[in-house]
A tleap script that builds the chain and sets N, CA, C and O, in Angstrom:
source leaprc.protein.ff14SB
mol = sequence {
  NMET ALA ALA SER LYS ILE ALA ILE THR ILE
  ASP ASP LYS ILE LEU LYS ARG LEU ASP ARG
  LEU VAL LYS SER SER LEU PHE PRO ASN ARG
  SER LYS ALA ILE GLN GLU ALA ILE GLU ASP
  LYS LEU ILE ARG LEU ASP LYS SER ARG LEU
  ALA GLN GLU CYS ALA LYS LEU ASP PRO ARG
  PHE GLU GLN LYS MET ALA GLU GLU GLY LEU
  SER ALA GLU LEU HIE GLN TRP PRO GLU CTYR
}
set mol.1.N position { 0.853 -1.170 0.000 }
set mol.1.CA position { 0.000 0.000 0.000 }
set mol.1.C position { 0.900 1.235 0.000 }
set mol.1.O position { 1.891 1.288 0.728 }
set mol.2.N position { 0.555 2.207 -0.806 }
set mol.2.CA position { 1.313 3.455 -0.846 }
set mol.2.C position { 1.023 4.259 0.413 }
set mol.2.O position { -0.073 4.193 0.970 }
set mol.3.N position { 1.992 4.997 0.841 }
set mol.3.CA position { 1.828 5.821 2.037 }
set mol.3.C position { 2.396 7.203 1.760 }
set mol.3.O position { 3.311 7.366 0.953 }
set mol.4.N position { 1.842 8.185 2.437 }
set mol.4.CA position { 2.306 9.562 2.297 }
set mol.4.C position { 2.728 10.080 3.657 }
set mol.4.O position { 2.138 9.738 4.682 }
set mol.5.N position { 3.749 10.904 3.650 }
set mol.5.CA position { 4.225 11.528 4.873 }
set mol.5.C position { 3.490 12.843 5.056 }
set mol.5.O position { 3.348 13.627 4.117 }
set mol.6.N position { 3.019 13.077 6.290 }
set mol.6.CA position { 2.352 14.336 6.597 }
set mol.6.C position { 2.903 14.883 7.905 }
set mol.6.O position { 3.541 14.159 8.669 }
set mol.7.N position { 2.659 16.146 8.156 }
set mol.7.CA position { 3.025 16.752 9.432 }
set mol.7.C position { 1.733 17.147 10.134 }
set mol.7.O position { 0.825 17.697 9.511 }
set mol.8.N position { 1.653 16.868 11.427 }
set mol.8.CA position { 0.457 17.251 12.187 }
set mol.8.C position { 0.874 17.985 13.450 }
set mol.8.O position { 2.006 17.861 13.917 }
set mol.9.N position { -0.041 18.732 13.978 }
set mol.9.CA position { 0.146 19.378 15.275 }
set mol.9.C position { -0.781 18.648 16.240 }
set mol.9.O position { -1.959 18.446 15.948 }
set mol.10.N position { -0.247 18.257 17.382 }
set mol.10.CA position { -1.032 17.473 18.333 }
set mol.10.C position { -0.803 18.014 19.744 }
set mol.10.O position { 0.306 18.417 20.097 }
set mol.11.N position { -1.837 18.016 20.518 }
set mol.11.CA position { -1.780 18.494 21.897 }
set mol.11.C position { -0.765 17.674 22.698 }
set mol.11.O position { -0.673 16.457 22.537 }
set mol.12.N position { -0.010 18.352 23.558 }
set mol.12.CA position { 1.035 17.672 24.338 }
set mol.12.C position { 0.490 16.540 25.202 }
set mol.12.O position { 1.125 15.492 25.320 }
set mol.13.N position { -0.678 16.739 25.805 }
set mol.13.CA position { -1.257 15.689 26.661 }
set mol.13.C position { -1.594 14.444 25.839 }
set mol.13.O position { -1.357 13.316 26.272 }
set mol.14.N position { -2.147 14.665 24.655 }
set mol.14.CA position { -2.482 13.536 23.794 }
set mol.14.C position { -1.214 12.827 23.337 }
set mol.14.O position { -1.175 11.598 23.277 }
set mol.15.N position { -0.188 13.589 23.019 }
set mol.15.CA position { 1.070 12.994 22.575 }
set mol.15.C position { 1.703 12.151 23.683 }
set mol.15.O position { 2.248 11.081 23.410 }
set mol.16.N position { 1.635 12.622 24.919 }
set mol.16.CA position { 2.181 11.840 26.036 }
set mol.16.C position { 1.417 10.522 26.196 }
set mol.16.O position { 2.018 9.471 26.421 }
set mol.17.N position { 0.099 10.589 26.077 }
set mol.17.CA position { -0.700 9.354 26.162 }
set mol.17.C position { -0.353 8.414 25.022 }
set mol.17.O position { -0.237 7.205 25.222 }
set mol.18.N position { -0.189 8.962 23.836 }
set mol.18.CA position { 0.178 8.168 22.666 }
set mol.18.C position { 1.532 7.499 22.867 }
set mol.18.O position { 1.703 6.316 22.570 }
set mol.19.N position { 2.485 8.263 23.370 }
set mol.19.CA position { 3.821 7.711 23.606 }
set mol.19.C position { 3.801 6.586 24.641 }
set mol.19.O position { 4.568 5.629 24.534 }
set mol.20.N position { 2.926 6.701 25.641 }
set mol.20.CA position { 2.810 5.613 26.631 }
set mol.20.C position { 2.284 4.335 25.965 }
set mol.20.O position { 2.725 3.232 26.287 }
set mol.21.N position { 1.343 4.498 25.040 }
set mol.21.CA position { 0.816 3.323 24.330 }
set mol.21.C position { 1.884 2.678 23.456 }
set mol.21.O position { 1.962 1.453 23.362 }
set mol.22.N position { 2.700 3.501 22.821 }
set mol.22.CA position { 3.787 2.972 22.001 }
set mol.22.C position { 4.824 2.290 22.887 }
set mol.22.O position { 5.324 1.214 22.558 }
set mol.23.N position { 5.140 2.924 24.008 }
set mol.23.CA position { 6.139 2.360 24.925 }
set mol.23.C position { 5.669 1.021 25.499 }
set mol.23.O position { 6.477 0.125 25.744 }
set mol.24.N position { 4.360 0.894 25.711 }
set mol.24.CA position { 3.830 -0.368 26.258 }
set mol.24.C position { 3.627 -1.421 25.163 }
set mol.24.O position { 3.082 -2.494 25.420 }
set mol.25.N position { 4.064 -1.109 23.958 }
set mol.25.CA position { 4.005 -2.019 22.803 }
set mol.25.C position { 2.598 -2.291 22.287 }
set mol.25.O position { 2.374 -3.267 21.571 }
set mol.26.N position { 1.656 -1.434 22.648 }
set mol.26.CA position { 0.320 -1.575 22.084 }
set mol.26.C position { 0.352 -1.225 20.592 }
set mol.26.O position { -0.393 -1.792 19.792 }
set mol.27.N position { 1.225 -0.286 20.238 }
set mol.27.CA position { 1.461 0.088 18.851 }
set mol.27.C position { 2.963 0.075 18.606 }
set mol.27.O position { 3.740 0.362 19.516 }
set mol.28.N position { 3.377 -0.254 17.390 }
set mol.28.CA position { 4.815 -0.303 17.111 }
set mol.28.C position { 5.457 1.090 17.053 }
set mol.28.O position { 6.647 1.248 17.326 }
set mol.29.N position { 4.644 2.098 16.692 }
set mol.29.CA position { 5.171 3.461 16.603 }
set mol.29.C position { 4.016 4.462 16.562 }
set mol.29.O position { 2.849 4.079 16.472 }
set mol.30.N position { 4.355 5.728 16.627 }
set mol.30.CA position { 3.326 6.774 16.602 }
set mol.30.C position { 2.519 6.741 15.306 }
set mol.30.O position { 1.293 6.853 15.319 }
set mol.31.N position { 3.215 6.590 14.207 }
set mol.31.CA position { 2.537 6.622 12.909 }
set mol.31.C position { 1.444 5.563 12.817 }
set mol.31.O position { 0.332 5.838 12.367 }
set mol.32.N position { 1.776 4.354 13.248 }
set mol.32.CA position { 0.796 3.259 13.184 }
set mol.32.C position { -0.392 3.547 14.101 }
set mol.32.O position { -1.537 3.277 13.739 }
set mol.33.N position { -0.124 4.087 15.275 }
set mol.33.CA position { -1.189 4.408 16.223 }
set mol.33.C position { -2.128 5.470 15.643 }
set mol.33.O position { -3.350 5.342 15.722 }
set mol.34.N position { -1.550 6.503 15.068 }
set mol.34.CA position { -2.360 7.579 14.492 }
set mol.34.C position { -3.132 7.070 13.280 }
set mol.34.O position { -4.298 7.418 13.099 }
set mol.35.N position { -2.500 6.257 12.459 }
set mol.35.CA position { -3.182 5.698 11.292 }
set mol.35.C position { -4.383 4.870 11.712 }
set mol.35.O position { -5.459 5.005 11.129 }
set mol.36.N position { -4.218 4.017 12.712 }
set mol.36.CA position { -5.338 3.189 13.172 }
set mol.36.C position { -6.446 4.041 13.770 }
set mol.36.O position { -7.625 3.745 13.577 }
set mol.37.N position { -6.083 5.099 14.496 }
set mol.37.CA position { -7.088 5.985 15.083 }
set mol.37.C position { -7.902 6.673 13.989 }
set mol.37.O position { -9.122 6.795 14.099 }
set mol.38.N position { -7.228 7.117 12.945 }
set mol.38.CA position { -7.927 7.780 11.846 }
set mol.38.C position { -8.830 6.789 11.117 }
set mol.38.O position { -9.963 7.124 10.771 }
set mol.39.N position { -8.337 5.572 10.881 }
set mol.39.CA position { -9.164 4.546 10.229 }
set mol.39.C position { -10.427 4.266 11.038 }
set mol.39.O position { -11.525 4.205 10.485 }
set mol.40.N position { -10.265 4.095 12.362 }
set mol.40.CA position { -11.421 3.833 13.231 }
set mol.40.C position { -12.429 4.978 13.154 }
set mol.40.O position { -13.634 4.744 13.064 }
set mol.41.N position { -11.940 6.198 13.189 }
set mol.41.CA position { -12.826 7.363 13.138 }
set mol.41.C position { -13.566 7.422 11.804 }
set mol.41.O position { -14.763 7.707 11.779 }
set mol.42.N position { -12.881 7.160 10.709 }
set mol.42.CA position { -13.519 7.177 9.394 }
set mol.42.C position { -14.600 6.106 9.283 }
set mol.42.O position { -15.657 6.347 8.701 }
set mol.43.N position { -14.339 4.934 9.837 }
set mol.43.CA position { -15.339 3.861 9.832 }
set mol.43.C position { -16.575 4.288 10.616 }
set mol.43.O position { -17.703 4.078 10.171 }
set mol.44.N position { -16.354 4.894 11.795 }
set mol.44.CA position { -17.490 5.360 12.601 }
set mol.44.C position { -18.274 6.451 11.879 }
set mol.44.O position { -19.503 6.477 11.946 }
set mol.45.N position { -17.577 7.348 11.193 }
set mol.45.CA position { -18.264 8.390 10.435 }
set mol.45.C position { -19.102 7.791 9.309 }
set mol.45.O position { -20.228 8.225 9.068 }
set mol.46.N position { -18.552 6.798 8.625 }
set mol.46.CA position { -19.310 6.127 7.563 }
set mol.46.C position { -20.569 5.485 8.123 }
set mol.46.O position { -21.635 5.566 7.512 }
set mol.47.N position { -20.450 4.850 9.275 }
set mol.47.CA position { -21.618 4.210 9.891 }
set mol.47.C position { -22.652 5.243 10.308 }
set mol.47.O position { -23.852 5.008 10.166 }
set mol.48.N position { -22.204 6.383 10.822 }
set mol.48.CA position { -23.167 7.398 11.244 }
set mol.48.C position { -23.841 8.020 10.026 }
set mol.48.O position { -25.011 8.396 10.098 }
set mol.49.N position { -23.123 8.135 8.905 }
set mol.49.CA position { -23.745 8.640 7.676 }
set mol.49.C position { -24.814 7.676 7.192 }
set mol.49.O position { -25.878 8.095 6.738 }
set mol.50.N position { -24.529 6.382 7.291 }
set mol.50.CA position { -25.517 5.385 6.896 }
set mol.50.C position { -26.758 5.505 7.777 }
set mol.50.O position { -27.884 5.444 7.282 }
set mol.51.N position { -26.553 5.673 9.069 }
set mol.51.CA position { -27.682 5.819 9.987 }
set mol.51.C position { -28.478 7.088 9.667 }
set mol.51.O position { -29.707 7.080 9.732 }
set mol.52.N position { -27.787 8.169 9.325 }
set mol.52.CA position { -28.477 9.416 8.967 }
set mol.52.C position { -29.316 9.227 7.708 }
set mol.52.O position { -30.448 9.706 7.634 }
set mol.53.N position { -28.765 8.536 6.726 }
set mol.53.CA position { -29.504 8.294 5.487 }
set mol.53.C position { -30.697 7.374 5.742 }
set mol.53.O position { -31.774 7.582 5.183 }
set mol.54.N position { -30.507 6.368 6.576 }
set mol.54.CA position { -31.604 5.453 6.902 }
set mol.54.C position { -32.733 6.186 7.627 }
set mol.54.O position { -33.908 5.872 7.440 }
set mol.55.N position { -32.365 7.160 8.450 }
set mol.55.CA position { -33.367 7.924 9.191 }
set mol.55.C position { -34.253 8.747 8.250 }
set mol.55.O position { -35.368 9.117 8.616 }
set mol.56.N position { -33.767 9.031 7.055 }
set mol.56.CA position { -34.535 9.804 6.084 }
set mol.56.C position { -35.607 8.955 5.391 }
set mol.56.O position { -36.522 9.495 4.770 }
set mol.57.N position { -35.493 7.629 5.497 }
set mol.57.CA position { -36.439 6.750 4.827 }
set mol.57.C position { -37.803 6.791 5.504 }
set mol.57.O position { -37.898 6.956 6.721 }
set mol.58.N position { -38.842 6.641 4.717 }
set mol.58.CA position { -40.205 6.571 5.230 }
set mol.58.C position { -40.543 5.092 5.441 }
set mol.58.O position { -40.680 4.353 4.467 }
set mol.59.N position { -40.679 4.650 6.690 }
set mol.59.CA position { -40.919 3.226 6.959 }
set mol.59.C position { -42.171 2.682 6.266 }
set mol.59.O position { -42.170 1.543 5.799 }
set mol.60.N position { -43.233 3.482 6.196 }
set mol.60.CA position { -44.463 3.001 5.542 }
set mol.60.C position { -44.240 2.778 4.047 }
set mol.60.O position { -44.695 1.780 3.487 }
set mol.61.N position { -43.539 3.709 3.408 }
set mol.61.CA position { -43.247 3.568 1.985 }
set mol.61.C position { -42.350 2.362 1.744 }
set mol.61.O position { -42.587 1.591 0.814 }
set mol.62.N position { -41.326 2.192 2.565 }
set mol.62.CA position { -40.405 1.059 2.410 }
set mol.62.C position { -41.130 -0.264 2.608 }
set mol.62.O position { -40.871 -1.228 1.888 }
set mol.63.N position { -42.045 -0.317 3.587 }
set mol.63.CA position { -42.828 -1.536 3.831 }
set mol.63.C position { -43.708 -1.843 2.629 }
set mol.63.O position { -43.812 -2.992 2.199 }
set mol.64.N position { -44.343 -0.801 2.088 }
set mol.64.CA position { -45.200 -0.979 0.918 }
set mol.64.C position { -44.391 -1.514 -0.259 }
set mol.64.O position { -44.832 -2.430 -0.953 }
set mol.65.N position { -43.214 -0.946 -0.482 }
set mol.65.CA position { -42.368 -1.392 -1.584 }
set mol.65.C position { -41.938 -2.851 -1.383 }
set mol.65.O position { -41.907 -3.627 -2.338 }
set mol.66.N position { -41.611 -3.216 -0.159 }
set mol.66.CA position { -41.180 -4.585 0.135 }
set mol.66.C position { -42.324 -5.563 -0.104 }
set mol.66.O position { -42.130 -6.624 -0.698 }
set mol.67.N position { -43.503 -5.204 0.355 }
set mol.67.CA position { -44.656 -6.090 0.181 }
set mol.67.C position { -45.052 -6.192 -1.290 }
set mol.67.O position { -45.464 -7.257 -1.750 }
set mol.68.N position { -44.931 -5.103 -2.018 }
set mol.68.CA position { -45.260 -5.113 -3.439 }
set mol.68.C position { -44.312 -6.043 -4.193 }
set mol.68.O position { -44.744 -6.832 -5.033 }
set mol.69.N position { -43.036 -5.947 -3.891 }
set mol.69.CA position { -42.066 -6.823 -4.531 }
set mol.69.C position { -42.264 -8.266 -4.143 }
set mol.69.O position { -42.079 -9.163 -4.965 }
set mol.70.N position { -42.635 -8.502 -2.910 }
set mol.70.CA position { -42.853 -9.860 -2.414 }
set mol.70.C position { -44.058 -10.493 -3.099 }
set mol.70.O position { -43.988 -11.645 -3.527 }
set mol.71.N position { -45.160 -9.758 -3.207 }
set mol.71.CA position { -46.353 -10.335 -3.819 }
set mol.71.C position { -46.144 -10.589 -5.306 }
set mol.71.O position { -46.731 -11.519 -5.860 }
set mol.72.N position { -45.324 -9.782 -5.955 }
set mol.72.CA position { -45.056 -9.985 -7.378 }
set mol.72.C position { -44.267 -11.268 -7.603 }
set mol.72.O position { -44.410 -11.900 -8.650 }
set mol.73.N position { -43.459 -11.654 -6.666 }
set mol.73.CA position { -42.621 -12.840 -6.807 }
set mol.73.C position { -43.223 -14.079 -6.153 }
set mol.73.O position { -42.686 -15.176 -6.302 }
set mol.74.N position { -44.297 -13.924 -5.454 }
set mol.74.CA position { -44.874 -15.018 -4.667 }
set mol.74.C position { -45.209 -16.230 -5.528 }
set mol.74.O position { -44.981 -17.359 -5.094 }
set mol.75.N position { -45.739 -16.038 -6.724 }
set mol.75.CA position { -46.120 -17.153 -7.583 }
set mol.75.C position { -44.899 -17.936 -8.093 }
set mol.75.O position { -45.039 -19.062 -8.570 }
set mol.76.N position { -43.705 -17.337 -7.990 }
set mol.76.CA position { -42.492 -18.001 -8.445 }
set mol.76.C position { -41.895 -18.921 -7.371 }
set mol.76.O position { -41.006 -19.721 -7.663 }
set mol.77.N position { -42.375 -18.809 -6.156 }
set mol.77.CA position { -41.829 -19.616 -5.074 }
set mol.77.C position { -42.358 -21.032 -5.148 }
set mol.77.O position { -43.536 -21.228 -5.445 }
set mol.78.N position { -41.529 -22.018 -4.890 }
set mol.78.CA position { -42.006 -23.411 -4.925 }
set mol.78.C position { -42.904 -23.711 -3.727 }
set mol.78.O position { -42.743 -23.123 -2.658 }
set mol.79.N position { -43.840 -24.621 -3.914 }
set mol.79.CA position { -44.696 -25.035 -2.808 }
set mol.79.C position { -43.972 -26.036 -1.928 }
set mol.79.O position { -43.189 -26.851 -2.415 }
set mol.80.N position { -44.230 -25.973 -0.663 }
set mol.80.CA position { -43.583 -26.909 0.287 }
set mol.80.C position { -44.595 -27.833 0.875 }
set mol.80.O position { -44.250 -28.688 1.691 }
savepdb mol mol.pdb
quit
């Protein structure tokens, strides 16, 4: 995977906590720790966007659409 070097400014208290995690071998280095933190945050943001979009759906309309599609396919289902 390609990687890019960046410079960031970080609060001293956060950096000290980060360094303790690296020192305790939870992360191999600062870069890996920061990369994983950013990945986790992006995943959470994606999930919250999905939840926001789902909240925009009209449950009655979605139910109607589901039932309409189901009844159209019902005759294609095998009898048991």
